[in-house]
N, C-alpha and C positions, 0 to 999 in steps of 0.2 A: 817686604819682599816685593821687588818691581816689578809693573804691570809685564812688562816683556817674559824676567822670568817667570812670573804666573800662569802666563796666555802658551810657555815653554812643556810647562810640565805636565799642564791640561793636555794640551795636545798629544805629549809622549803618550800620556795614561790612553789616550784616545785609540791610538793607534796600535797601542798594547796588547787591547780590548778587543779592536776590531780584527785581530789576526785571522785568515782562515783557518781550519784546524788540518795539520798534515796530512794530505792524501785526498784531499777535498780534491773533486773535478769541476771545473769551474768554467765559464760560456767563452772565454781566450782560448780555450785546448779543446773546443769543437774544432771539429775539420772545417773548410767552405770546400763542397763539394762544387761547384764551379771551377774554382783554382786548380783543384785534387784532378780532378781528372773529366770536366765537362759536364757532370751531372749536377740531377737536381736532389738526388738522395745520400746521404751521410750515415753510416750505420755505425757508430761509436760503439754502438750496446751490442755488436754482435750477434745479433737476431733475427738477420734478412741472408736467404740463400742470394745466391746470384740471378736463381730464375727471379724470386721476387721483388731484388730489387732495379732488374730490367724493367720488369711490367709496371714500379708505381714509376720509374723514370719514365716510362711511356707515359702515363696520364699526365703527369707533371711538361711533358714538352708538347705535347697535345695541345693543354691549356694555353701551351705559351702560343703557341704558333697560331692556333685559332683565335685567343683575345689578346696576346700581352700581358696577362696577369701571369706573377710568378708563385708557384708553389714551392717551397723549399720543404723534404720530407726527413727529420733527423733521427737516429737515436742515442739514448748514452745511455751508459752503465750506471753511473749513478748520479745526482742532484747536487752529492758536497754537502747536503741537509739545506742547499737553498732550496725557497716556493718554487714551482713551477711557473709559476706568470712571469717572477722578476728572470726566472734563466731563459724563459723562450723571449721575454722582451729585449734581453743584454743578446741574445745571437740573433735575432732579428734586426736588431739594429749594427749590429757588429757587420752582419753576412748585408745588409740593405738589397732584402728582398722587393722586388718592386719595380716598376720603370719607377724613375724620380721625377717627383710632379703630377702624377697617376696614383703614387701610392697605393698601385695594387698588388701587395702580395701580399703570401700566407706561409704560414709556419705552421707545420702539424711534426709537433717533439713528440719525445715517448721517454721517459723513464723506464728501463726494462726492473732495477734492484729496486727503486721505490714503485713501483704500479703505478706511476700515474701518463697521463696523456692530454696533451694540451693544440688546441688550433689558437695559434696569434692572427689577428687579423689586421691589413694594413689599413692607415688612415681611410686611402681611394674605397673600401670597399666595405667600412662599415654600416653604411647605409643597406646593402645586400647580402650579408652576415652581421644580424646584429646577435649581439650574446645569448638571446634564450634560442635562439636557431642555430648559432655555433654547438652547444649545448647536445641539442637532437643529433646535431650530423654525426660524431663524437657516439650518440646514445644506440642509432640507428639498424649498425651491424657491427661496430669497429669494436667498442667495448667486449661483447660476446667472447668475440673471439679471443680478442687481449689477455680477459679475464682466463680462458682454456691453453693460454700457451701457444694460440696460432698467431703470432708476432705477424707474419709476410702476409696473412691472406686479414687481419684483419687492418691492418695499413693499408693496404691492398681498396679493400673497399670502403675505408673511411676517405682517402684519396680523390676517391675517384666520384664519392658522393658531394666532396668537397669541390672538386672541380665543377661536377655539373654545377650545382649551385653557384659559382665566382661566373661561371660562363653566361648566365642567364638564358637570353633568347638562343645562342648558337651554340648548335649541334654539335657534339664533340661523339668523335668516333669512336668510346671505348666499351669492350666487352670483357665478358667472363671468360676466362681459359678454361676451354673441353674438360683439360684435368687439373685441379691444383695441383702445382708443384709441388714438391717435401719441404715442411720446414727447416729452419736453419738450430740445431743445435746450439741452445744458449752457452757459453762461454759457463762455470760457475766461477763465484765468487773467487778472490785469489785467498787464503790461505796464511796471514803474514808470521812469521815464528817465530813467535819474541825470544831474547833472550835471556841466557837461565843468569838470575842472581848471582853473586856469591854471597849473597845476605842477605840479612832480610833487614828492610828499607823503610827506614820510620821518618815519615814527610816532619811531624810534628815538630823531631827532637833538631833532624835539619833546616825547617823553619828557625828554629828557638836558633840554632849556632847562626847561623845568616841572617838573622834581625838583630840577635845580642851582638854581629859584631860592626852593625851600624849602628846602633845607638853605643858603641863604647868608637867608635870615630866621631858619632856627635856630639860624645863628652867630650873628648878630646880640643875638637876646634873651638866646644865654647868656653874650655877651661884659656887655651892659646887668646880668643877674644876678648877673655877678663884681663888678660894676665897685659897684652897691648894698648888696655885701654887704661890702667893701672899706671904704666909708663909714661902716657900721652902727657905732654903740658900744656896747659890752654882746653877751652872748654868747644872751640873748633873742632880740636884734631878729636877730645873725648865725642865728643856728637857722631863724626863722622863714623866710627868706631863704632859706636854704639846703636845708629840707624842702618849702615850698611849692610848686605847680604852677603854673607860668602860665600862661595863657590862649596863650601860642606854640604850648605844644605841640598845644594842641587847634584851634587854628587851621592849623595842618602837618597833622592829620591831615584838617583840613574839607578844606582846597588841595588834599591829594591824589587827597579821591573827586571832588572839583569838575575839577580837571585829566585825572581818568583819561576821566570821560565825555567832555571837554571832544577831546581827543586819539582817542575814540574814536568820534566822531561824524565826524571827516574824513578816517576812512579805518578798513579791514574787520581790519584787524591789533587782536588782543586779548590776548597772552600779554605784546608789550612794555608797552603804558601798563600793564597790570597790575602787572607785576612794579617797573617805576620807579616808579609812585603806592605802592608797599606797601615799598617800600623809600628813600623819602625820609622820608618821617612816622616811618619806621619808624628810622632814623639817626638822625632829631631828639629821638626820644621817650629811645633808649639815651644820646645826648649830651647829653640834659639830665640823668637820674638816671646818668651817671657823673660827670656836672660836682656835682651833690646831693652826689654819695658823697664827692667828695673836699672839699667845702667844711664838710661838717658833721663831717671829720677835725680842719679847720683850729679847729673852735670848741671842741673840749676842749684844745685846746693857745692859746689865746686871754689876751695879757694885754692888760686898758688900759691905753694910754699916758697918763702923769702930764700933766696940763695945767701941771704948776708946773715938775718938774726932769725931767720927760721920762720917766723908770724905767717900767719895767714893773711895771701895780700888779698887786694880790695880792686875786682876790675873797672875801669875806668867804663863809664857807657858813650855809648856808639857816638851820639849827639854830640858828648864831649870831646872824646881823641879826632874826631876830626884835624883841629887846629894841632896834633900831633903828626900828622903825616905828614911826610916830607910832598911835594909836588909827582915825583913819580909815584910813590907809597897811595898817593890817595887816584893816579890814573891807573896804577893796578886792579886797585879794589873797584874802583868806577868800571873799569871792561871786563870784572867778573876773572882775572887771572891770580892775585890773591886773596887773604884777607887780613887782616891789621887785628891782635889785642897790643890791649894795654893794662898794666896792671901795678897798681900801685902798695905797696906797705903804710901802713897807717902807726905802726911800731915806729922803722927808721926812717921812712921817707923814702925807701927804693923804687926803683924804677923798675921795668922790665917789657920788653914787646916782644911778642908771637909773634911768628908768618905761618902759614897752612896755605898751601897750593889749592888752588880752585880749575879746572878745567875749564871757564866759561872763554879764557885767552889761552894764545902761546908765547912763547918767550920771542920776541924780537933778537934777530939775530942781530943788531946793530947796536943799540941801547941795552942788551940783556936784560929787560923786565918784561912780565908777561903783559901784554897789553900787543899785543899783536893780533887785531883780528879780519879776518876773512870771508869774501861778500864771490860769490859768481852768477853773472845772466847769459843767459844763451845770446849768443851771434845771431846762428841761423839753426835753426830747429832739423834736427836729422827724418829723411825724407828713404822710403825705400831705394833709391835712387842714388840716394847721394847720403856720405856723414854727414853731422851739424859742426859748430866751431861754436868753443865758449872762454865766454871771458872772466878771468880771477883773478881780485885786485888783494892784494893784504897791505891793513894801513898801520901802521902805529900810534896807538893814542895817546903816548907820552909827549905832551905839551915839548919837552927837550929835545925829542927826536921825530926828525923829519920822514923816516924811511919810511917806502913805500916802493911795492912792487907788481906790478901787471904780465898778467904771460894768458896767453892765448892755448888752446889745445881742441884739437879734434873729438869728436864722437862719434862711434860706428854709424851705421846705418841700419835703420830697422828692417829689421828679418821677413823673409817676404809668406806668405801664408803658407803650410805645406799644400801641394799638389795632389793629394792623397784628397783631398777635401773635394777635388773639381769632377764634376758627374765625365766632364770628360778625356779626362786623365787614370780612368777605373781602367784597370789591366783586364786585357780582354781574355774571357769566356767567366765574366763575374758577376754576379748580381745586379740589379739596373739602379739601386740608390735609393730604394722606396724608405719610408717608417712607418712605423706604427703606434700609437699610442697607449696602449696594451687592451686592446679591445678583445674579446674572443672566448674563451671557455674551457676549463681544465674538471678533470673525473679520472678518479681512481678508478682500476679496475682489479 
């Protein structure tokens, strides 16, 4: 199996293993509040009443107005099985919380169903709020409120303490309400109705069916390879068949991955289809490699049968058959377009010449010999302002042919970087473009 095809299979399997479970929430689904309603609060978890959203947003606005630091408060229903620190860092990076260059952003993330909360700290505030202090800010008053189901009050107190710490010597006008607002009623997790099954699903039997089909396909492909090998005349032709990797191996792996997800989609058993769908294409690959090794051993002992007397012919050594080649044939072998074999029968003295096409040279349109080589040089490199130009020269290496052709072609100009990466082109109402390196603290409640 070639290196490119092996790499393709590994990438395909890796992508299949990394697919997220259906229904999982991702950081890309979190609404950016600055772009949605010019707020600092995103309540995807549905745990904040309008009054608490206004209180928390007021804390964030006071901090930004007095210090330029940006604090975003985000709630989600679920992390979708992802660790909260990774989830928070991706949301922070996507929003760009904090002023570009100062990196003075903060993210307070709360997951309702995972009962987790995290404070993510931007690069510029890591000295003011180290990890240990970030943990204490969450523990001070917020955790007790969150564990009791009072999300609005807990997140307000956490945002207030975080803002005061980030402001340092700057005084913030943040006061507790005289009467705490009513908490929102968090929505209950949605119950997805399970479809009624017409019959009992047997993942083992289904996996065996698919695996057996893949192996049957691989056996037929190997039988076809052996048939082609036996019909081929000449060692070079047989060596190509024995050493090549047929498309059947690639199709076996694609079929295995597709069958795995098909079986998994009808049942909850994971291990059985995984083992079956790895074993079937694995056995197909082993069978093809074993078949190729057996056929390669037969190539070395192969003798071409004589068409006149039926006896076993001997192949003329490469060092001796050069004098038997014509000028055009020698040029084809030198260019890599053809390979010639000469056989001689020791019984009747008959000779036979076999030709095998190679792919290192193309056919010349003038002499029709496979001696055409091409080379390309860059005349002008492409830039973002204009395209480039290249020159391709085709030359026939047949000494009895003087064919040559030169053509120039244009190349497209280089693409410009996306304008969204520039801080000056950031849409109005968005965060300032700050960065985070993963500092902060996470706690369960």
